[in-house]
C-alpha positions as a Python dict, from the first residue, in 0.01 Angstrom:
ca = {
    (1, 'M'): (0, 0, 0),
    (2, 'I'): (-299, 187, -176),
    (3, 'K'): (-190, 551, -267),
    (4, 'A'): (-424, 646, -522),
    (5, 'V'): (-814, 591, -591),
    (6, 'I'): (-930, 633, -955),
    (7, 'F'): (-1300, 682, -1043),
    (8, 'D'): (-1498, 615, -1360),
    (9, 'F'): (-1705, 944, -1438),
    (10, 'F'): (-2033, 838, -1594),
    (11, 'G'): (-2230, 594, -1368),
    (12, 'V'): (-2007, 682, -1065),
    (13, 'L'): (-1908, 1060, -1027),
    (14, 'A'): (-2197, 1164, -1237),
    (15, 'L'): (-2562, 1000, -1214),
    (16, 'R'): (-2853, 1011, -1409),
    (17, 'D'): (-3122, 884, -1172),
    (18, 'S'): (-3361, 948, -895),
    (19, 'A'): (-3073, 923, -654),
    (20, 'S'): (-2934, 1218, -734),
    (21, 'F'): (-3247, 1410, -713),
    (22, 'R'): (-3327, 1260, -369),
    (23, 'Q'): (-2958, 1349, -263),
    (24, 'T'): (-3003, 1728, -387),
    (25, 'F'): (-3371, 1765, -266),
    (26, 'Y'): (-3427, 1575, 52),
    (27, 'A'): (-3125, 1329, 127),
    (28, 'D'): (-3176, 1428, 509),
    (29, 'N'): (-3545, 1363, 524),
    (30, 'P'): (-3620, 986, 608),
    (31, 'E'): (-3980, 1012, 533),
    (32, 'K'): (-3935, 1149, 184),
    (33, 'V'): (-3670, 891, 115),
    (34, 'A'): (-3882, 631, 225),
    (35, 'Q'): (-4167, 759, -4),
    (36, 'T'): (-3944, 755, -277),
    (37, 'K'): (-3836, 389, -237),
    (38, 'K'): (-4206, 309, -210),
    (39, 'V'): (-4274, 451, -552),
    (40, 'Q'): (-3959, 311, -706),
    (41, 'N'): (-4063, -36, -602),
    (42, 'Q'): (-4442, 37, -739),
    (43, 'L'): (-4249, 130, -1060),
    (44, 'G'): (-4028, -155, -1081),
    (45, 'L'): (-4333, -397, -1019),
    (46, 'G'): (-4512, -230, -1305),
    (47, 'Q'): (-4784, -92, -1048),
    (48, 'I'): (-4714, 269, -1194),
    (49, 'G'): (-4566, 411, -1521),
    (50, 'Y'): (-4281, 624, -1547),
    (51, 'D'): (-4512, 922, -1595),
    (52, 'D'): (-4677, 860, -1251),
    (53, 'F'): (-4306, 805, -1111),
    (54, 'I'): (-4182, 1122, -1224),
    (55, 'S'): (-4514, 1307, -1090),
    (56, 'A'): (-4471, 1123, -756),
    (57, 'L'): (-4100, 1243, -715),
    (58, 'A'): (-4203, 1605, -812),
    (59, 'K'): (-4480, 1585, -530),
    (60, 'I'): (-4215, 1444, -275),
    (61, 'G'): (-3961, 1693, -346),
    (62, 'G'): (-4223, 1994, -373),
    (63, 'V'): (-4086, 2089, -736),
    (64, 'D'): (-4226, 2051, -1111),
    (65, 'R'): (-4189, 1770, -1325),
    (66, 'E'): (-3934, 1952, -1532),
    (67, 'E'): (-3690, 1984, -1221),
    (68, 'V'): (-3730, 1604, -1177),
    (69, 'L'): (-3656, 1529, -1544),
    (70, 'K'): (-3358, 1716, -1530),
    (71, 'Y'): (-3214, 1479, -1275),
    (72, 'T'): (-3344, 1151, -1418),
    (73, 'E'): (-3265, 1244, -1793),
    (74, 'E'): (-2938, 1447, -1745),
    (75, 'Y'): (-2640, 1336, -1551),
    (76, 'Q'): (-2586, 1531, -1212),
    (77, 'P'): (-2301, 1507, -987),
    (78, 'N'): (-2315, 1242, -737),
    (79, 'L'): (-2290, 1477, -437),
    (80, 'E'): (-2295, 1186, -174),
    (81, 'L'): (-1958, 1042, -318),
    (82, 'L'): (-1824, 1378, -394),
    (83, 'N'): (-1858, 1475, -44),
    (84, 'Y'): (-1696, 1146, 93),
    (85, 'I'): (-1404, 1207, -164),
    (86, 'R'): (-1364, 1578, -21),
    (87, 'D'): (-1373, 1478, 347),
    (88, 'Q'): (-1233, 1125, 355),
    (89, 'L'): (-999, 1051, 61),
    (90, 'K'): (-861, 1382, -77),
    (91, 'P'): (-657, 1425, 246),
    (92, 'N'): (-483, 1088, 219),
    (93, 'Y'): (-481, 969, -147),
    (94, 'K'): (-394, 1105, -489),
    (95, 'L'): (-747, 1097, -681),
    (96, 'G'): (-792, 1051, -1069),
    (97, 'I'): (-1069, 1004, -1307),
    (98, 'I'): (-1065, 771, -1623),
    (99, 'S'): (-1354, 830, -1851),
    (100, 'N'): (-1450, 699, -2204),
    (101, 'A'): (-1589, 1039, -2324),
    (102, 'G'): (-1602, 1212, -2654),
    (103, 'A'): (-1603, 1543, -2496),
    (104, 'D'): (-1514, 1727, -2161),
    (105, 'W'): (-1804, 1675, -1980),
    (106, 'V'): (-1647, 1659, -1626),
    (107, 'Q'): (-1613, 2064, -1596),
    (108, 'R'): (-1946, 2091, -1735),
    (109, 'I'): (-2126, 1847, -1496),
    (110, 'L'): (-1908, 1859, -1176),
    (111, 'G'): (-1803, 2220, -1173),
    (112, 'Q'): (-1456, 2364, -1107),
    (113, 'D'): (-1470, 2321, -716),
    (114, 'N'): (-1546, 1935, -750),
    (115, 'Q'): (-1309, 1896, -1061),
    (116, 'R'): (-1030, 2037, -831),
    (117, 'L'): (-1052, 1733, -594),
    (118, 'F'): (-874, 1539, -877),
    (119, 'D'): (-494, 1519, -919),
    (120, 'N'): (-531, 1360, -1288),
    (121, 'I'): (-826, 1354, -1538),
    (122, 'I'): (-801, 1116, -1832),
    (123, 'L'): (-1053, 1160, -2105),
    (124, 'S'): (-1022, 884, -2393),
    (125, 'Y'): (-1078, 1115, -2671),
    (126, 'M'): (-793, 1333, -2574),
    (127, 'V'): (-535, 1023, -2513),
    (128, 'G'): (-623, 790, -2795),
    (129, 'F'): (-706, 490, -2576),
    (130, 'I'): (-1034, 382, -2424),
    (131, 'K'): (-1117, 133, -2130),
    (132, 'P'): (-1051, -148, -2114),
    (133, 'D'): (-749, -81, -2288),
    (134, 'S'): (-433, -125, -2061),
    (135, 'E'): (-261, 160, -2163),
    (136, 'I'): (-531, 388, -2008),
    (137, 'Y'): (-500, 284, -1664),
    (138, 'E'): (-126, 261, -1683),
    (139, 'M'): (-129, 609, -1781),
    (140, 'S'): (-327, 734, -1520),
    (141, 'A'): (-108, 537, -1256),
    (142, 'N'): (177, 724, -1405),
    (143, 'N'): (30, 1084, -1422),
    (144, 'L'): (-54, 1011, -1041),
    (145, 'G'): (309, 916, -984),
    (146, 'V'): (218, 581, -849),
    (147, 'K'): (236, 195, -942),
    (148, 'E'): (-78, 21, -1071),
    (149, 'E'): (-63, -231, -746),
    (150, 'E'): (-78, 88, -538),
    (151, 'C'): (-447, 231, -724),
    (152, 'V'): (-796, 125, -651),
    (153, 'F'): (-1023, 179, -976),
    (154, 'I'): (-1391, 231, -934),
    (155, 'D'): (-1631, 170, -1229),
    (156, 'D'): (-1985, 58, -1278),
    (157, 'I'): (-1923, -154, -1583),
    (158, 'L'): (-1762, -487, -1478),
    (159, 'T'): (-1554, -535, -1828),
    (160, 'Y'): (-1375, -193, -1725),
    (161, 'C'): (-1276, -315, -1387),
    (162, 'Q'): (-1135, -646, -1529),
    (163, 'G'): (-936, -413, -1764),
    (164, 'A'): (-797, -227, -1472),
    (165, 'E'): (-740, -574, -1277),
    (166, 'A'): (-534, -698, -1547),
    (167, 'T'): (-288, -408, -1503),
    (168, 'G'): (-234, -503, -1140),
    (169, 'M'): (-505, -244, -998),
    (170, 'S'): (-746, -346, -725),
    (171, 'T'): (-1094, -269, -829),
    (172, 'I'): (-1464, -194, -711),
    (173, 'W'): (-1744, -265, -938),
    (174, 'Y'): (-1980, 24, -837),
    (175, 'Q'): (-2328, -56, -771),
    (176, 'D'): (-2423, 251, -532),
    (177, 'F'): (-2246, 462, -280),
    (178, 'G'): (-2298, 246, 33),
    (179, 'Q'): (-2159, -74, -142),
    (180, 'M'): (-1879, 99, -281),
    (181, 'K'): (-1785, 294, 49),
    (182, 'T'): (-1780, -65, 237),
    (183, 'E'): (-1575, -213, -38),
    (184, 'L'): (-1322, 65, -72),
    (185, 'E'): (-1272, 99, 311),
    (186, 'K'): (-1210, -299, 318),
    (187, 'I'): (-930, -246, 62),
    (188, 'L'): (-771, 62, 210),
    (189, 'A'): (-781, -94, 570),
    (190, 'A'): (-616, -396, 437),
    (191, 'S'): (-364, -201, 247),
    (192, 'S'): (-246, -3, 563),
    (193, 'D'): (-195, -317, 763),
    (194, 'N'): (63, -431, 520),
}
């Protein structure tokens, strides 16, 4: 049975892309979300350059370019995921963070309220191990008071997921919030049936 969900930090709980900008400024406006998707596709196809992309996002969001750059150049909290953690996971599971970090960015980026959602936070520079070392995953499970087999580990880097799998954890290779939520809910449902 799954008792704990452990998250990577950079690329999962903290994002640096237009998604965090969209979540903050107009997540509930389908028209603006569609406009963003259109300009992202234009950027991806080489029809517009990066500067034009930033200007387009600024226009859609009704803010200046510097505000957009804060979200695309600096890490911001993944609000969609944090809200899901707060509403759906926190009441039922132990929660952890494992991050290969050279400093404590968690508090700075997430803020105190979001940081309090987590029962244990392991930062590589403080413990002397880095993902995918098995010790870092084992330490997280131990600190949460669960076995590795009772954990789901979520990371945007496949190698780090494989490191967690080697210790017995279930894993999800994070691509985006929707994909992660679907996979996590399947794992949790299957776990509760056992």
